[in-house]
C-alpha positions in Angstrom: -0.1 0.1 -0.4 3.0 2.3 0.2 3.1 3.4 -3.5 -0.6 4.0 -3.5 -1.0 7.7 -5.4 -4.2 9.5 -5.4 -5.9 12.2 -7.0 -8.7 14.3 -5.2 -11.5 15.7 -7.2 -14.5 18.1 -6.3 -17.5 18.0 -9.0 -19.7 21.2 -8.9 -22.9 21.1 -10.5 -23.3 23.7 -12.9 -26.0 26.3 -12.2 -25.6 26.5 -8.8 -27.4 29.6 -8.4 -30.5 28.5 -9.9 -32.3 26.2 -7.3 -35.1 24.6 -9.5 -32.1 23.3 -11.7 -30.4 21.8 -8.7 -31.0 18.0 -8.7 -32.7 16.3 -6.0 -30.1 13.8 -4.3 -32.1 12.0 -2.0 -30.9 8.7 -3.5 -27.8 7.9 -5.2 -25.8 11.3 -6.4 -25.7 11.4 -10.0 -22.0 11.9 -9.9 -21.6 8.6 -8.6 -23.9 7.1 -11.3 -21.5 9.2 -13.9 -18.3 7.5 -12.4 -20.2 3.9 -12.6 -20.8 4.4 -16.1 -17.3 5.3 -16.8 -15.4 3.0 -14.9 -17.1 0.2 -13.2 -17.0 -3.2 -14.9 -19.5 -6.8 -14.5 -17.7 -7.5 -11.6 -18.3 -4.0 -9.6 -14.6 -3.5 -10.2 -13.4 0.0 -11.2 -11.1 -0.4 -14.0 -9.5 1.2 -17.5 -8.1 0.2 -20.3 -4.7 1.5 -21.2 -2.2 0.1 -23.8 -5.0 -2.9 -24.2 -4.4 -3.7 -20.6 -7.1 -3.6 -18.0 -6.0 -1.7 -14.7 -8.3 -1.5 -11.3 -8.4 1.2 -9.1 -10.2 2.1 -5.7 -12.9 4.9 -5.6 -13.6 6.6 -2.3 -16.8 8.9 -1.7 -15.4 11.5 0.9 -18.6 13.6 1.0 -21.3 15.5 -0.9 -23.6 18.7 0.0 -25.9 18.2 -2.8 -24.7 20.1 -5.8 -20.9 19.4 -4.7 -19.0 16.0 -5.3 -15.8 14.6 -3.2 -14.1 12.1 -4.0 -10.9 10.2 -4.6 -9.2 7.6 -7.3 -6.3 5.5 -5.5 -4.1 3.7 -7.8 -1.5 0.8 -6.3 0.8 -0.4 -8.7 4.5 1.1 -9.2 5.0 4.7 -8.8 5.5 5.2 -12.6 2.1 3.1 -13.7 0.3 4.4 -11.1 0.7 7.9 -12.4 -0.3 7.0 -15.6 -3.4 5.3 -14.9 -4.1 8.3 -13.0 -3.4 10.5 -15.8 -5.5 8.4 -18.0 -8.6 8.4 -16.0 -8.3 12.1 -15.7 -8.5 12.5 -19.5 -11.7 10.2 -19.3 -12.9 12.0 -16.5 -12.7 15.3 -18.1 -14.1 14.8 -21.6 -17.1 13.5 -23.2 -20.7 14.5 -22.8 -20.9 14.5 -19.0 -18.1 17.0 -18.9 -21.0 19.7 -19.7 -22.7 19.1 -16.4 -20.0 20.2 -13.7 -17.1 21.9 -13.0 -14.3 19.8 -12.2 -11.2 20.6 -9.7 -8.6 18.6 -9.1 -7.9 19.3 -5.7 -4.8 17.1 -5.0 -2.9 15.5 -8.2 -0.6 12.9 -6.9 0.2 11.7 -10.8 1.5 15.5 -11.2 3.5 15.3 -7.8 5.3 12.3 -9.1 5.9 14.0 -12.6 7.2 17.2 -10.7 9.6 15.2 -8.7 10.7 13.0 -11.2 11.7 16.4 -13.5 13.6 18.0 -10.8 16.7 16.6 -10.9 16.7 16.9 -14.5 15.9 20.5 -14.1 18.8 20.8 -11.3 21.4 19.3 -13.6 20.3 22.0 -16.1 20.9 25.1 -13.9 24.4 23.8 -12.8 25.4 22.9 -16.2 24.1 26.0 -17.9 26.0 28.0 -15.0 28.9 26.1 -15.7 29.2 27.1 -19.5 28.7 30.7 -19.3 31.4 30.9 -16.6 33.9 29.0 -18.6 33.2 31.6 -21.6 32.7 34.9 -20.0 36.0 34.8 -17.3 38.0 33.5 -20.2 36.7 36.5 -22.5 36.6 39.0 -19.8 38.3 37.6 -16.6 37.4 39.3 -13.3 35.6 42.2 -15.3 32.8 39.7 -16.5 29.9 41.3 -14.9 30.5 44.6 -15.3 31.4 44.1 -19.0 28.2 41.5 -20.1 25.5 42.5 -17.7 23.6 45.6 -19.5 19.9 46.4 -19.8 19.4 47.1 -16.0 19.8 43.6 -15.3 23.0 44.4 -13.2 20.8 46.7 -10.7 18.1 44.0 -10.7 21.0 41.6 -9.6 22.5 44.0 -7.1 19.1 44.3 -5.4 18.5 41.0 -4.7 21.5 41.0 -2.6 23.5 43.6 -0.8 26.7 43.0 -2.2 29.3 44.8 -4.5 31.0 43.8 -7.7 33.6 41.7 -6.4 31.1 39.5 -4.9 29.0 39.2 -7.9 31.9 37.8 -10.0 31.7 35.0 -8.0 27.9 34.6 -7.6 25.8 36.7 -10.0 24.9 33.7 -12.0 23.5 32.0 -8.8 21.5 35.2 -8.3 19.5 34.8 -11.5 16.4 32.6 -12.5 16.2 30.8 -15.8 14.4 33.7 -16.9 16.8 36.0 -16.1 19.7 33.8 -17.3 17.5 34.0 -21.2 17.6 37.5 -20.8 21.5 37.8 -20.1 22.1 35.7 -23.0 20.0 36.7 -25.7 18.7 40.3 -25.0 20.4 43.0 -27.7 22.4 45.8 -27.3 24.4 48.2 -28.6 27.9 49.0 -27.6 27.2 52.7 -27.9 24.0 54.3 -27.3 22.2 54.7 -31.0 21.4 58.3 -30.0 25.0 59.2 -28.8 26.4 57.0 -32.1 24.4 59.1 -34.1 25.5 62.4 -32.6 29.4 61.4 -31.9 30.1 58.5 -34.6 28.3 59.6 -37.5 28.9 63.1 -37.8 30.1 64.3 -41.2 33.8 65.3 -40.5 33.9 61.2 -39.3 32.4 59.9 -42.3 32.9 62.0 -45.4 36.1 60.5 -46.2 34.9 57.2 -45.9 34.0 54.7 -48.8 30.6 53.3 -49.3 31.9 50.1 -47.9 33.8 51.7 -45.0 30.4 53.4 -43.8 28.3 50.3 -44.2 31.0 48.3 -41.9 31.0 51.3 -39.4 27.2 51.0 -39.1 27.4 47.6 -38.7 30.2 47.8 -36.0 27.3 49.1 -33.5 24.3 46.7 -34.4 22.2 45.3 -32.0 23.9 42.2 -30.9 23.3 39.6 -27.6 26.0 38.2 -25.6 25.4 34.8 -27.4 26.1 36.3 -30.6 29.2 38.1 -29.4 30.8 35.4 -27.5 29.0 32.3 -27.4 27.6 31.2 -30.6 31.1 30.8 -32.2 31.9 28.4 -29.4 28.7 26.5 -28.6 27.0 24.3 -31.0 23.5 23.3 -29.7 20.6 24.0 -32.2 17.7 26.4 -31.2 19.3 26.7 -27.6 17.0 29.7 -26.8 14.0 28.0 -27.6 15.1 25.0 -25.6 16.1 27.2 -22.7 12.8 29.0 -22.9 10.5 25.4 -22.7 13.0 24.6 -19.4 11.9 27.7 -17.9 7.9 27.1 -18.3 9.0 23.6 -17.3 10.5 24.6 -14.0 7.6 27.3 -13.2 5.1 24.1 -13.8 7.5 22.2 -11.3 8.4 25.1 -8.7 4.9 26.1 -7.9 3.4 22.2 -8.2 1.1 22.6 -11.1 -0.8 19.9 -13.0 1.6 18.0 -15.1 0.1 15.5 -17.2 2.1 12.2 -18.6 2.3 13.7 -22.4 3.9 17.0 -21.0 5.9 15.2 -18.6 8.0 12.9 -21.2 8.3 16.0 -23.6 10.2 17.6 -21.0 11.9 15.1 -19.6 13.4 14.3 -23.3 14.0 17.9 -23.7 16.3 18.0 -20.4 18.2 14.8 -21.0 18.9 15.8 -24.7 19.7 19.5 -23.4 21.5 18.4 -20.5 24.0 16.0 -22.6 24.9 19.0 -25.2 25.5 21.4 -22.6 28.1 18.4 -20.7 29.8 18.2 -24.2 29.8 21.9 -24.6 31.7 22.4 -21.4 34.0 19.3 -21.9 35.1 20.6 -25.2 35.6 24.0 -23.9 37.9 22.8 -21.7 39.5 20.3 -24.1 40.0 23.3 -26.6 42.1 25.2 -23.9 44.1 22.0 -23.2 44.6 21.8 -26.9 45.5 25.3 -27.4 48.3 25.0 -24.8 49.4 21.8 -26.6 49.7 23.5 -29.9 51.6 26.5 -28.6 54.2 24.5 -26.2 54.5 22.5 -29.6 54.8 25.3 -31.8 57.5 27.3 -29.5 59.4 23.8 -29.8 59.3 23.9 -33.6 60.5 27.5 -33.5 63.7 26.7 -31.5 64.1 23.7 -33.4 64.3 25.1 -36.4 66.5 28.4 -35.4 69.3 25.3 -35.4 68.5 24.1 -39.1 71.6 25.0 -40.4 73.4 22.4 -38.0 71.0 19.5 -38.9 71.4 16.4 -37.0 69.5 13.4 -36.5 68.5 14.6 -33.0 67.1 17.8 -34.6 65.1 16.0 -37.0 63.7 13.9 -34.7 63.0 17.1 -32.5 61.3 18.2 -35.5 58.9 15.5 -36.0 58.0 15.1 -32.9 56.8 18.5 -32.5 54.7 17.7 -35.6 53.3 14.8 -34.3 52.1 16.5 -31.2 50.7 19.2 -33.3 48.7 16.3 -35.2 47.8 14.8 -32.3 46.2 18.0 -30.8 44.0 18.6 -34.1 42.8 15.1 -34.3 40.9 15.4 -30.5 37.4 15.7 -31.2 35.8 19.3 -31.4 38.7 21.4 -33.1 37.8 23.9 -35.6 38.6 23.3 -39.4 41.3 26.2 -39.4 43.3 24.0 -37.0 42.6 20.9 -38.3 43.6 22.6 -41.7 46.3 23.8 -40.1 47.3 20.2 -38.9 47.2 19.3 -42.4 49.7 21.9 -43.3 52.2 20.8 -41.1 52.3 17.2 -41.5 53.2 18.0 -45.6 55.9 20.7 -44.3 57.3 17.4 -42.2 57.0 15.0 -45.0 58.7 17.7 -47.6 61.6 18.4 -44.8 62.3 14.9 -44.8 62.4 14.1 -48.2 64.7 16.9 -48.6 66.8 15.3 -45.8 66.8 12.0 -47.5 67.9 13.7 -50.7 70.8 15.6 -49.2 72.1 12.5 -47.4 72.0 10.7 -51.3 73.6 13.3 -52.7 76.5 12.9 -50.6 
């Protein structure tokens, strides 16, 4: 009995202000008759057909006062199956010809509670991973100044008003003060580097543009186009399709879960699928950001060695050749790592060709001797 999940209902007959239209409830309540018609089988057991299987459940009348009827449905299978059965019962209960005579209130939804509890861990992971991704990129680009530089359109004042703190503290915890809606605003609200009026009055005055070509003038205007933070520093590094739409859907889901709203099985399934996919994409994005940093260090170190070796090119020895090829091999290994962009891959191909040409030339020189 510990796995029992229940939904509690209140049926209110319409026209409650018109006493002439209220049914005389001296005998069996009409709601009870309706429920019997919908769910009661020949063996006097309440059942519902779902996925070609019949499932039994319990009906309990709590009370009635004539035109209002209070009752519960209880299901005792696994929690997952019980929630689905209650969801199916609810759909059948709230649709059909009988619906027109009643206002139907679900005063407690055990099935929604189950779905909310199941979605919460995915939402928890989402919030932590999206913060991780944002922190990695903004600190890489702006360091300790990331909050001051990237927080625009009054969002900085909103965040500061939530917590009595200064910019130094917000460098550490500003993202933790943002709701998902504010994170969405932070990433995707567009803004200009220079206020449009200031740009017009100070940058597009005749003495500053009369010597510019048409192309230069267009480029100058474009330089102050409205762009979001995502467009400025994220989209070239993060490859997640329709991320704004996905975050918006997650925000709606989180609001439903946080406020314990009604959630049906179909909505639960869609949100769970979305969160699993998006969480995986965010994890991969964060891993790639870290991998790319490591690869950049590898390439930098390899190129330092490459340069040092070629400085000694006039005194070629076997040790020099080995050193050169090892350096190029490090670059090759780096560019073969998953996620490196095409430009670096092309560079890797180029350096391999240089290595081959160098070794060929070395062999020819040895043959001439």
